[in-house]
BAPA-352361 format. One line per 8 residues: their letters; for each residue x, y, z of N, C-alpha, C. Coordinates in steps of 0.001 Angstrom, whole numbers. Atoms other than C-alpha are relative to their C-alpha. Layout:
N
A = X:Y:Z:X:Y:Z:X:Y:Z; ... $
REM end
This chain:
225
MRILLAED = 1387:-424:168:79985:93588:85166:-518:-469:-1357; 540:622:1208:77719:91964:82611:-1189:799:-537; 1002:-834:651:75555:93858:80113:-646:-763:-1148; 683:480:1198:72917:92792:77634:-149:1153:-976; 114:-996:1062:73119:94765:74378:-1001:-493:-1027; 991:320:1033:70082:94749:72069:36:1097:-1057; -192:-968:1094:70909:96501:68790:-56:-768:-1309; 195:789:1212:69698:95309:65383:945:352:-1135 $
EKALSKAL = -1000:-326:1016:72336:97128:63299:1277:-752:347; -1077:897:-401:75003:94442:63295:1372:668:9; -1296:-695:8:77910:96710:62382:147:852:1261; -43:-816:-1222:77027:99082:65234:110:-895:1222; -75:924:-1134:76484:96154:67591:1425:-498:201; -1381:480:-90:79948:94825:66777:919:1073:586; -814:-1101:-522:81469:98254:67466:-261:221:1483; 359:-186:-1405:79585:98576:70754:592:-1110:868 $
VKIFENSN = -593:1110:-750:80710:95136:71890:1475:264:241; -1437:-287:-132:84310:96166:71252:243:1116:1019; -131:-1104:-961:83857:99438:73187:-150:-517:1426; 246:499:-1349:82439:97621:76184:1082:-983:443; -1016:983:-381:84925:94751:76131:1334:671:290; -1241:-731:-266:87822:97218:75959:-24:699:1356; 136:-586:-1340:86456:98674:79214:-324:-1067:1044; 109:1142:-920:86314:95221:80828:-1421:-333:428 $
YSIDAVFD = 1348:493:-212:82583:94646:80586:-165:-1333:-726; 384:1226:684:81171:91246:79707:-1322:256:-712; 1138:-397:836:78632:91551:76866:-649:-1206:-674; 776:868:870:75882:89439:75378:-747:904:-972; 638:-835:1017:74633:90932:72092:-1115:-763:-693; 1131:567:741:71218:90226:70555:-474:1045:-1002; 343:-880:1113:69565:91702:67479:-1498:259:-156; 1425:-338:23:65857:91822:68245:-550:-25:1422 $
GQDALDYL = 568:-158:-1323:63551:92558:71158:-418:-1302:662; 401:1272:-599:62280:89013:71629:1191:-721:609; -1203:607:-565:65793:87683:72084:438:747:1256; -349:-777:-1184:66433:90535:74526:-801:-471:1210; 852:465:-1092:63470:89422:76641:401:-1403:455; -389:1368:-341:64550:85770:76480:1312:-26:790; -1291:-35:-689:68123:86560:77534:-149:610:1391; 186:-632:-1301:66988:88855:80343:-700:-936:979 $
EAGNYDAA = 701:946:-866:64691:86160:81680:933:-1113:464; -853:1145:-309:67374:83484:81572:1340:388:615; -1342:-390:-404:70501:85492:82373:47:830:1257; -262:-798:-1195:72030:87458:85210:790:1230:-438; -627:-1196:561:72762:91017:84046:29:1143:1008; -114:-1191:-838:73914:94212:85729:-637:1215:-659; 621:-1108:732:72442:96475:83033:-387:-485:-1392; 368:280:1388:70811:96483:79596:97:1291:-806 $
VLDIMMPK = -37:-1112:950:71421:98756:76609:-926:-389:-1150; 1041:373:951:68380:98763:74318:-164:1050:-1099; 451:-831:1104:67788:100177:70868:-1529:34:60; 1467:-42:14:64169:101279:70342:-554:-715:-1229; 556:556:1238:63574:100355:66705:666:-1329:-331; -524:1348:215:64158:96595:66696:-1100:-904:-551; 1005:960:483:62435:93665:64958:-686:-743:1148; 779:878:-885:59804:91488:66685:-612:753:1175 $
VDGIEVLR = 488:-793:-1135:59554:93579:69872:875:1236:99; -838:-1202:-52:60656:97207:70038:532:230:1418; -686:-212:-1266:62870:98537:72803:-889:529:1110; 916:-533:-1012:60104:100455:74583:-850:-1127:587; 793:1127:-490:58005:97287:74821:847:-931:868; -907:795:-835:61004:95346:76111:129:641:1372; -134:-729:-1261:61498:98023:78763:-1275:-96:831; 1277:69:-722:57794:98025:79667:-169:-1357:680 $
RIRESGSD = 151:1344:-574:57813:94263:80203:988:-237:1138; -980:116:-1080:61004:94458:82278:-553:621:1283; 497:-710:-1182:59406:96996:84605:-1269:-655:550; 1214:679:-468:56055:95163:84752:329:-1271:773; -408:1214:-713:57938:92076:85933:536:309:1390; -523:-414:-1298:59169:94094:88907:1502:204:31; -1458:-143:53:62792:94293:87742:411:1470:65; -576:-1350:-42:64820:97386:88639:1349:46:-728 $
LPVLMLTA = -1237:53:786:67592:96443:86187:282:1364:-634; -333:-1254:676:69413:99616:85039:-74:-155:-1520; 203:89:1452:68418:100287:81415:371:1328:-649; -366:-1153:819:69988:102675:78916:-633:-181:-1373; 563:16:1344:67997:103462:75761:986:692:-939; -962:-520:970:70343:103977:72801:-688:-4:-1354; 909:-33:1145:68404:105193:69788:208:1223:-864; -15:-1131:920:68162:107448:66754:-1206:906:201 $
KSEVDDKV = 1214:-785:-227:64772:108707:67990:316:1102:1020; -536:-1079:-829:65798:112109:69332:-1015:1083:358; 998:-999:-349:62524:114028:69647:-265:-18:1509; 264:-102:-1434:61620:115269:73128:-1060:-999:434; 1078:928:-362:58426:113191:73132:506:-1435:84; -571:1346:-50:60466:110049:72394:780:-199:1302; -773:84:-1240:62785:110787:75307:-922:-117:1208; 945:34:-1114:59862:111461:77639:-646:-1379:108 $
RGLDTGAN = 628:1325:5:58213:108208:76584:949:-1051:568; -973:967:-491:61394:106233:77208:228:124:1496; -250:-219:-1430:62040:107805:80609:-1225:-337:832; 1226:304:-735:58409:107516:81682:-271:-1502:57; 185:1453:-1:58430:103820:80751:936:-676:999; -891:543:-1028:61321:103315:83158:1469:-43:-344; -1425:-47:337:64609:103990:81376:756:819:1033; -856:-767:-905:67449:105158:83596:793:1073:-726 $
YYLTKPFD = -779:-963:787:69181:107023:80773:-447:-133:-1450; 431:-21:1397:68341:108018:77190:1094:685:-803; -1120:-521:787:71223:108465:74735:-324:-143:-1482; 365:23:1420:70681:109399:71102:1230:-195:-892; -1029:180:1025:72714:108388:68052:30:1244:-888; -1318:561:-327:75241:109463:67000:432:395:1408; -423:-235:-1370:76985:109330:70358:1513:-146:74; -1430:153:-252:80494:109529:71774:202:-1187:937 $
AKELLAAV = -237:1185:-824:81930:106339:73262:227:363:1464; -249:-415:-1387:83065:108244:76364:-1304:306:721; 1287:-303:-614:79542:109494:76975:-782:-1277:276; 678:1277:-193:78135:105990:76515:519:-710:1251; -585:682:-1154:80547:104510:79063:-309:745:1297; 351:-780:-1192:79904:107367:81483:-1452:-232:404; 1412:248:-283:76154:106772:81162:-185:-1364:662; 97:1329:-600:76577:103067:81942:534:31:1433 $
RAITRPAA = -519:-114:-1375:78734:103912:84962:-1007:692:902; 965:-755:-804:76089:106373:86139:-1182:-866:410; 1205:768:-331:73164:103949:85956:312:-1245:818; -363:1189:-780:75102:101077:87539:727:355:1290; -778:-405:-1173:76772:103124:90278:-518:-570:1309; 461:591:-1258:74486:101956:93105:412:-1463:134; -398:1404:-38:75218:98333:92167:1496:-153:199; -1455:35:-173:78911:99180:92149:415:567:1339 $
ESGSKLSL = -250:-427:-1365:78607:100302:95788:554:1412:74; -306:-1428:-26:79086:103982:94915:1484:294:158; -1422:-261:-102:82829:103695:94653:756:-683:-1107; -794:579:1079:85548:102961:92165:1016:-1000:524; -995:910:-553:87652:100894:94580:-629:-981:977; 359:1026:-975:87174:97671:96501:1261:-365:768; -1174:305:-820:89485:96845:99394:-289:-1157:938; 72:1106:-939:90144:93768:101506:1423:-306:452 $
GNLTLDRA = -1353:173:-504:93130:93258:103772:892:1120:-525; -882:-1024:570:96091:95031:102161:-200:164:-1503; 238:62:1444:94556:94550:98704:-1075:993:-424; 972:-941:563:92761:97174:96594:-176:-286:-1483; 325:130:1424:91006:96725:93264:-599:1310:-468; 471:-1272:553:90603:99955:91300:-802:-282:-1257; 867:266:1139:87616:99649:88991:230:979:-1146; -183:-1013:1038:88596:102801:87099:1122:-362:-958 $
NFELSTPS = -1129:316:888:91911:101500:85779:369:-1481:1; -159:1459:22:91569:97718:86383:1308:-453:643; -1272:267:-662:94559:97743:88727:-228:-646:1362; -7:679:-1292:95138:95406:91649:1282:423:709; -1187:-546:-649:97477:96844:94260:36:-314:1495; -272:69:-1428:99000:96495:97721:1061:1068:285; -1108:-938:-259:101521:98734:99534:1317:-425:-627; -1258:507:564:104195:96527:97958:77:74:-1520 $
GAIKLANK = -41:-25:1454:103176:96846:94321:-1382:32:-620; 1270:-74:728:100496:97036:91649:149:-743:-1319; -13:735:1260:99519:95060:88567:-1340:193:-702; 1218:-120:808:97015:95520:85740:-599:-1384:-232; 687:1253:275:94420:92824:85253:-587:17:-1403; 676:154:1282:93192:91535:81922:-1507:-63:237; 1451:-123:-77:89470:91673:81154:-650:-1035:923; 659:1040:-771:88316:88303:82548:567:-72:1420 $
EFQMMELL = -601:-20:-1334:90780:88475:85449:-656:1077:861; 623:-1105:-733:89350:91840:86467:-1417:-352:421; 1394:316:-316:85756:90631:86285:-105:-1066:1089; 27:1023:-1040:86511:87551:88385:409:579:1354; -451:-598:-1259:88402:89567:90995:-1047:942:559; 1060:-896:-444:85605:92124:91117:-1130:-791:668; 1031:839:-595:83055:89375:91795:408:-487:1381; -488:512:-1277:85180:87925:94585:81:1101:1052 $
MARPGNII = -200:-1072:-980:85988:91259:96241:-1295:717:352; 1294:-620:-310:82421:92555:96001:-808:-844:980; 722:906:-907:81290:89531:98054:990:-691:927; -1036:611:-847:84032:88993:100642:-600:-1020:959; 481:1057:-877:83610:85767:102567:-1021:-913:-637; 982:831:690:81000:84440:100142:695:-951:-974; -520:957:974:81640:81372:98025:-636:285:-1356; 469:-237:1359:81375:82108:94301:178:-1293:-778 $
SVDIFMDH = -66:1283:695:80520:78964:92377:526:167:-1422; -442:-3:1397:81942:78032:88993:-1149:423:-909; 1163:-365:813:78425:78358:87567:-236:1506:11; 180:-1456:-71:78177:81961:88807:1050:702:-843; -1050:-589:835:81539:82821:87241:-342:-157:-1485; 283:263:1410:80515:81196:83957:-1167:845:-485; 1191:-730:422:77085:82822:83835:251:1494:-37; -161:-1446:-122:78198:86275:84936:1057:564:-947 $
IWGYDSDT = -1136:-520:773:81407:86561:82903:27:-548:-1425; -90:562:1352:81324:84159:79956:-1330:35:-740; 1258:-281:660:77637:84551:79297:-939:-1171:-150; 1151:915:59:74324:82858:78797:188:-1132:-997; -79:1027:1043:75105:81014:75573:1434:-363:-360; -1399:309:266:78854:80560:75898:218:-1508:-86; -351:1415:76:80274:77213:74807:1382:-258:602; -1288:142:-676:83449:77785:76844:-100:-1061:1094 $
ESNVVWVY = -18:1031:-1036:84377:74846:79090:195:630:1375; -31:-586:-1343:83972:75493:82815:1381:-51:645; -1336:43:-604:87601:74559:83548:791:1275:-264; -655:-1294:217:88515:78004:82217:25:812:1296; 29:-714:-1279:87531:79303:85667:1247:-333:815; -1196:405:-739:90315:77275:87297:1247:651:-599; -1159:-607:665:92784:78608:84724:164:1454:436; -94:-1406:-389:91926:82225:85556:249:166:1496 $
ISYLRKKL = -308:-24:-1437:91962:81513:89297:1502:-168:200; -1441:203:-78:95513:80260:88799:764:1265:-354; -627:-1269:377:96462:83491:86994:-86:1009:1156; 209:-981:-1064:94974:85572:89805:842:-321:1234; -821:377:-1147:96752:83608:92528:1449:433:-196; -1373:-407:294:100101:84257:90838:153:1515:104; -90:-1458:-46:99333:87971:90523:-128:513:1435; 103:-378:-1410:98268:88235:94166:1343:-215:707 $
ASIGSDIR = -1299:289:-617:101542:86604:95209:1066:990:-450; -1045:-878:552:103583:88881:92940:-10:1393:610; 67:-1342:-604:102354:92041:94707:-78:-71:1529; -65:133:-1449:102601:90667:98246:-1327:139:697; 1318:-115:-614:98888:90423:98966:-131:-937:1193; 308:880:-1123:97723:89072:102312:-1380:-655:-177; 1263:638:353:94520:87922:100592:281:-1151:-957; -172:1136:902:94359:84493:99011:-1356:-521:-460 $
IKAMRNAG = 1222:603:540:91799:82694:96883:-66:-1439:492; 168:1329:-572:90529:79641:98710:-994:-802:-823; 889:891:749:88998:76710:96812:-797:-854:972; 882:857:-786:86012:74938:98358:-439:-1152:-908; 255:1149:865:85687:71442:96894:-1489:-122:-329; 1376:137:509:82535:71112:94756:-916:1166:374; 811:-1167:-378:81406:74560:95915:393:1252:-773; -431:-1195:710:83527:77340:94440:1226:619:648 $
YSLEKEER = -1179:-716:-476:86014:79996:95493:-422:1185:855; 240:-1180:-827:86220:82707:98125:1345:628:354; -1211:-686:-435:88726:85227:99442:135:-123:1512; -248:-15:-1440:90332:84943:102857:1346:653:274; -1236:-671:-385:93022:86845:104708:949:-992:650; -1027:862:-575:96231:85025:105473:520:610:1297; -622:-441:-1254:97539:85252:109013:1493:-215:-117; -1441:112:205:101194:86014:108531:751:159:1314 $
K = -813:-41:-1214:103796:85405:111220:1040:1107:-89 $
REM end
C-alpha cells in the first residue's frame, strides 16, 4: 500500500516515514502543499497523510482541491491544530480522519488502517489456492508452512493476490511500490519476483508467479498430479 505524506517538519517527516516503512507501507514524502498536489496528480496512492500548516498551499486547501477533483482518496489530517472548530473544518472539507499532534504511532497506524479498510477488501487476509497472505503480520502461508515477507516482497505479493488473474506490469510495480520519483532500475522487479518464487516453493504453494513477455506478471494455480 502506497501513501503520500505531506509534512513540512523534516525531522517529524523522517520519523513518520520510518514508522510507515516498518509497517510495510511504501511512502513518498513531500514538504509543502504544492508538491503534495503535484504528486497526487501524477502518482497512484492508496491514501494521503496531510499536515495543515504547510508552505505554499496549506493542508486544508490541498484536501479541498482533492475533493473538488472528484477523488475519494482516503485522507488523514495530522496536525497540531487541535481546536474543535479546526477538526470540524477538516472533516467538513472531506478528511476521513483527524489526528492531532502529539500522537501515538499505534494510533496513527490504526487510523490509516481504518480509512483504507474498504480498499483493503475489509479483511486482513488474502487467499488463493492453498496460499494465504496475512496483511496483519506480513506472513505468507500454506498448510505446509509459513514464511515472513520483507517490505517490498509483501507489497508485491499483496498487489498480485489482490488482483488474481490480472497481469501486473513492471510499470505498475515500480509506480506503486518504489514511487513516483524513484531512480531505482526496473529490473529490481524481476529480482523480487525471483525471491517470491523461491519463498512460494519453500512453503509448498500451489500458486506460481507467471511471467508474460513484455506484459508483466500474474498468479496462477498449478495443476498437480
